[in-house]
C-alpha positions as CSV (number, residue, x, y, z in Angstrom):
1,M,0.0,0.0,0.0
2,E,1.3,3.4,-0.9
3,F,2.1,5.6,2.1
4,N,0.4,9.0,1.9
5,A,2.5,11.6,3.8
6,Y,0.2,14.5,3.0
7,K,-1.9,16.1,5.7
8,V,-5.6,16.6,4.9
9,I,-6.1,19.8,2.9
10,S,-9.8,20.5,3.1
11,L,-11.8,22.5,0.5
12,F,-13.1,24.9,3.2
13,N,-12.2,25.8,6.7
14,I,-14.9,26.0,9.4
15,P,-13.7,27.8,12.6
16,D,-14.5,26.1,15.9
17,H,-16.6,28.0,18.5
18,K,-18.1,27.3,21.9
19,I,-21.4,29.0,22.7
20,D,-22.8,29.6,26.1
21,T,-26.5,29.6,25.6
22,S,-27.2,30.9,29.1
23,N,-26.3,34.3,27.8
24,Y,-29.5,34.6,25.7
25,S,-33.1,35.1,26.3
26,H,-35.8,32.5,25.8
27,C,-36.7,33.9,22.3
28,L,-33.1,34.0,21.1
29,H,-33.5,37.5,19.7
30,D,-31.0,39.6,21.6
31,D,-28.8,42.7,21.3
32,N,-26.0,40.9,19.4
33,I,-28.3,40.7,16.4
34,S,-28.6,44.5,16.1
35,T,-24.9,44.8,16.8
36,L,-24.2,42.5,13.8
37,E,-26.6,44.4,11.6
38,S,-24.9,47.7,12.5
39,E,-21.3,46.3,12.0
40,I,-22.0,44.6,8.6
41,A,-23.9,47.6,7.3
42,G,-21.1,49.9,8.3
43,Y,-18.5,47.6,6.8
44,V,-20.1,47.5,3.3
45,G,-21.2,51.2,3.4
46,A,-24.9,50.8,3.8
47,K,-27.2,52.7,6.3
48,Y,-29.5,49.8,7.3
49,A,-29.5,46.0,7.6
50,V,-31.8,43.2,8.5
51,S,-30.5,39.8,9.5
52,L,-32.3,36.6,8.6
53,N,-32.0,32.8,9.2
54,S,-30.5,32.3,5.7
55,A,-29.7,34.1,2.4
56,T,-32.4,31.9,0.8
57,S,-35.0,33.6,3.1
58,A,-33.5,37.0,2.1
59,I,-34.0,36.2,-1.7
60,Y,-37.5,34.9,-0.9
61,L,-38.6,38.1,0.9
62,A,-36.9,40.4,-1.6
63,L,-38.9,38.8,-4.4
64,L,-42.1,37.9,-2.6
65,N,-45.2,38.1,-4.9
66,K,-43.5,40.3,-7.5
67,S,-44.9,38.2,-10.4
68,I,-41.8,38.6,-12.5
69,I,-39.5,36.4,-14.6
70,V,-36.0,36.4,-13.0
71,K,-33.1,35.6,-15.3
72,I,-30.4,33.7,-13.5
73,P,-27.3,31.7,-14.5
74,S,-28.0,28.0,-15.2
75,M,-24.9,27.0,-13.2
76,I,-26.2,28.2,-9.8
77,P,-27.2,26.6,-6.5
78,P,-30.8,25.3,-6.8
79,V,-31.8,27.1,-3.6
80,V,-31.9,30.4,-5.7
81,I,-34.5,29.0,-8.1
82,N,-36.4,27.5,-5.2
83,A,-36.6,30.9,-3.5
84,I,-37.7,32.5,-6.8
85,T,-40.5,30.1,-7.5
86,T,-41.8,29.7,-3.9
87,S,-42.0,33.5,-3.6
88,G,-44.5,33.6,-6.5
89,N,-42.2,34.2,-9.5
90,K,-40.9,32.5,-12.7
91,Y,-37.3,32.1,-13.9
92,D,-35.3,31.9,-17.0
93,F,-31.7,30.9,-17.6
94,T,-28.6,32.8,-18.8
95,D,-25.3,31.4,-20.0
96,N,-23.3,33.4,-17.4
97,T,-20.6,31.3,-15.7
98,D,-18.4,34.2,-14.6
99,W,-20.5,35.1,-11.6
100,V,-19.2,32.1,-9.5
101,G,-17.5,33.5,-6.4
102,N,-18.7,37.0,-7.1
103,S,-21.9,39.1,-6.9
104,Y,-24.4,39.4,-9.7
105,E,-27.6,41.3,-10.5
106,L,-30.5,39.1,-9.5
107,F,-33.2,41.6,-10.8
108,D,-33.6,45.2,-11.8
109,F,-37.0,46.7,-11.1
110,G,-36.0,50.1,-12.7
111,D,-36.1,52.2,-9.5
112,Y,-34.0,49.7,-7.6
113,K,-32.2,46.4,-8.1
114,I,-31.4,43.3,-6.1
115,I,-27.7,42.2,-6.0
116,D,-27.1,38.6,-4.8
117,S,-23.7,38.7,-3.1
118,A,-24.0,35.4,-1.2
119,Q,-20.4,34.5,-2.2
120,K,-18.7,37.9,-1.7
121,L,-18.4,40.4,1.2
122,E,-16.0,43.4,0.8
123,K,-15.5,46.7,2.5
124,N,-17.6,49.5,1.0
125,Q,-19.1,47.0,-1.4
126,F,-22.6,48.4,-1.2
127,K,-21.3,51.9,-2.0
128,T,-19.3,50.6,-4.9
129,E,-21.9,48.3,-6.5
130,C,-25.2,49.8,-5.5
131,E,-27.5,52.9,-5.5
132,P,-29.2,54.0,-2.3
133,Y,-32.5,52.2,-3.0
134,D,-30.9,48.9,-4.0
135,L,-30.9,45.7,-2.0
136,M,-27.7,43.7,-1.5
137,I,-28.0,40.2,-0.1
138,F,-25.2,38.4,1.9
139,S,-24.9,34.8,3.1
140,F,-23.3,33.5,6.3
141,Y,-23.4,29.8,5.4
142,P,-20.5,28.0,7.1
143,T,-18.5,27.8,3.9
144,K,-18.9,31.5,2.8
145,P,-16.2,34.2,3.2
146,L,-17.9,35.5,6.4
147,S,-19.1,32.2,7.8
148,G,-21.5,31.4,10.6
149,F,-24.1,28.8,11.6
150,D,-26.0,29.7,8.5
151,G,-27.8,33.1,8.2
152,G,-28.3,35.9,5.7
153,M,-28.6,39.7,5.5
154,I,-30.1,42.4,3.4
155,V,-28.6,45.8,3.4
156,S,-29.8,49.1,1.9
157,D,-30.0,52.8,2.4
158,D,-33.8,52.5,2.1
159,F,-35.2,52.4,5.6
160,E,-38.7,51.5,4.6
161,K,-37.7,48.4,2.7
162,I,-35.5,47.1,5.6
163,K,-38.2,47.9,8.1
164,Y,-40.7,45.8,6.0
165,F,-38.3,42.9,5.8
166,K,-37.6,43.0,9.6
167,E,-41.3,42.8,10.3
168,M,-42.1,40.1,7.7
169,S,-39.2,38.0,9.0
170,L,-40.5,38.4,12.6
171,N,-43.8,36.6,12.0
172,G,-45.2,39.7,10.4
173,M,-45.0,41.7,13.7
174,S,-43.4,45.0,14.7
175,Y,-40.5,44.5,17.2
176,A,-40.9,45.0,20.9
177,E,-38.8,43.5,23.7
178,N,-41.7,41.4,25.0
179,N,-43.5,39.1,22.6
180,W,-46.9,40.1,23.9
181,E,-46.2,43.8,23.1
182,R,-45.6,43.2,19.4
183,A,-48.3,44.4,17.0
184,H,-49.4,42.1,14.2
185,K,-49.0,43.8,10.8
186,Y,-48.8,41.1,8.1
187,H,-49.1,37.4,7.5
188,G,-45.4,37.0,7.9
189,Y,-42.7,34.3,8.4
190,K,-40.4,33.0,11.0
191,M,-37.2,33.9,9.2
192,Y,-35.3,36.1,11.7
193,M,-31.7,35.3,12.7
194,N,-31.3,33.9,16.2
195,S,-28.7,35.0,18.8
196,I,-26.5,31.9,18.4
197,Q,-26.2,32.5,14.7
198,A,-25.3,36.2,15.3
199,E,-22.6,35.3,17.9
200,I,-20.7,33.0,15.6
201,I,-20.8,35.5,12.8
202,L,-19.6,38.3,15.0
203,K,-16.7,36.2,16.3
204,N,-15.7,35.4,12.7
205,F,-16.2,39.0,11.7
206,S,-13.7,40.1,14.3
207,T,-10.9,38.4,12.3
208,Y,-12.5,38.8,8.9
209,D,-9.9,41.2,7.4
210,N,-7.1,38.9,8.4
211,K,-8.9,35.9,6.9
212,I,-9.3,37.7,3.6
213,N,-5.7,38.7,3.7
214,R,-4.5,35.1,4.1
215,I,-6.9,33.9,1.4
216,S,-5.6,36.5,-1.0
217,K,-2.1,35.1,-0.7
218,V,-3.2,31.6,-1.6
219,R,-5.3,33.0,-4.4
220,N,-2.4,35.0,-5.8
221,F,-0.2,32.0,-5.7
222,Y,-2.7,30.0,-7.7
223,N,-3.2,32.8,-10.1
224,N,0.5,32.9,-10.9
225,Q,0.7,29.2,-11.2
226,F,-2.4,28.6,-13.2
227,N,-2.1,31.9,-15.2
228,Q,-5.5,33.1,-14.1
229,K,-6.9,36.3,-12.7
230,K,-9.4,35.1,-10.1
231,V,-10.6,37.6,-7.6
232,S,-13.0,35.5,-5.5
233,S,-12.4,34.9,-1.8
234,H,-14.9,32.1,-1.7
235,L,-14.0,29.6,-4.5
236,Y,-11.0,28.9,-6.7
237,T,-12.1,27.0,-9.7
238,I,-10.1,25.5,-12.6
239,D,-11.2,23.5,-15.7
240,V,-10.1,19.9,-16.0
241,F,-11.0,17.1,-18.3
242,G,-11.8,13.7,-16.7
243,R,-12.9,15.6,-13.6
244,E,-14.2,12.6,-11.6
245,S,-10.9,10.8,-12.0
246,V,-8.9,13.9,-11.0
247,M,-11.1,14.3,-7.9
248,K,-10.6,10.7,-6.9
249,N,-6.8,10.9,-7.4
250,L,-6.6,14.2,-5.4
251,H,-8.7,12.7,-2.6
252,S,-6.3,9.8,-2.4
253,K,-3.6,12.4,-1.6
254,N,-5.9,13.9,1.1
255,I,-6.7,16.9,-1.1
256,H,-10.4,17.7,-1.0
257,T,-12.1,19.2,-4.0
258,G,-15.7,20.1,-5.1
259,I,-18.0,21.0,-8.0
260,H,-19.5,24.5,-8.1
261,Y,-21.9,24.0,-9.9
262,H,-23.9,21.6,-12.1
263,S,-26.1,23.2,-14.8
264,L,-29.8,23.3,-14.0
265,H,-31.3,24.0,-17.5
266,D,-31.0,20.3,-18.2
267,D,-32.1,19.1,-14.8
268,P,-35.5,17.3,-14.9
269,V,-36.8,19.4,-11.9
270,Y,-35.7,22.8,-13.2
271,A,-35.6,22.4,-17.0
272,L,-37.7,24.8,-19.1
273,N,-39.5,24.0,-22.4
274,T,-37.1,26.0,-24.5
275,K,-34.5,25.2,-27.1
276,T,-32.0,27.8,-25.9
277,D,-28.4,26.8,-26.0
278,Y,-26.0,27.4,-23.1
279,P,-22.6,26.4,-24.5
280,D,-20.4,28.0,-21.8
281,T,-22.5,26.5,-19.0
282,E,-22.6,23.0,-20.5
283,K,-18.8,23.1,-20.9
284,K,-18.1,24.4,-17.4
285,S,-20.7,22.1,-15.8
286,K,-18.5,19.2,-17.0
287,T,-15.1,20.6,-16.4
288,T,-15.2,23.1,-13.4
289,L,-13.4,21.9,-10.3
290,S,-13.1,23.8,-7.0
291,I,-9.7,23.3,-5.2
292,P,-8.9,24.2,-1.6
293,M,-8.5,27.9,-0.8
294,H,-9.0,29.2,2.7
295,E,-7.3,31.0,5.5
296,A,-6.0,27.9,7.3
297,M,-3.8,27.1,4.3
298,S,-0.1,28.0,4.0
299,I,1.7,28.7,0.7
300,E,3.3,25.2,1.2
301,D,-0.2,23.7,1.2
302,A,-1.1,25.6,-1.9
303,K,2.1,24.3,-3.6
304,I,1.1,20.7,-2.8
305,V,-2.3,21.3,-4.2
306,Y,-0.9,22.8,-7.4
307,Q,1.7,20.1,-7.9
308,E,-0.8,17.3,-7.4
309,V,-3.3,19.0,-9.8
310,I,-0.7,19.4,-12.5
311,K,0.3,15.7,-12.1
312,N,-3.3,14.8,-12.8
313,I,-4.1,17.1,-15.8
314,I,-0.9,16.7,-17.8
């Protein structure tokens, strides 16, 4: 049997945390949630924020009963389409594969747009990419740049929109410290973020800039070696032929990889009755491979990944 001297190099890094639940109220809706909203809004350059139990819930509320057709990349997580359809809308596909690891325009209503930035969170990002009335959505899923125990957030300079989302996510009620003092305003949803989610995100946010710094060093090394110009802090993808074999060989060397993402226009659940071609998506869906890139990696780790990838694609 061949001896494998490599340590495990995971695709993502999930920080460990210990949570003392005695610090929180019975409804798990405490001050650290508003602290998180204030800190993230300030970081991305927005005035207001609402935190939610997931980015999927954020998309759902932002599109609720709009009765529109949302054009999205075919190569995208299916949760996006699920949120579009369950919120009362339809979808169509585009052949955009460049969005992976970045933000993209989910929909433009004319007077404001929705930016899905579930895979990207950068300083002053809202100011750079948005107008005051726009909505920008972030994700705190464990594998995302700012990770948490899941969770999502919508930011905007539009107070009325954010207020509406806060009330809708809190069972359709206005906020008050005591449950029995809250006023019923809408038929809403239980989609608010809880205190445990907020604590983990805040802990990770306290070291976020350092994390992104470390990731950028690994990404820059890969860019130099693979002759690419990637900018994502979430995923580093390359194109390989015979992908399943490459993944198996890398896994035998304790190097974990992933696929982001399969195309959905040809999936039986999501396929539409159209004859539209998606050449870039169909190619990328068969060749794209995500390799390890996270803050716990050293440049030596990145060298090992690169060397083993090259062995398997030459």
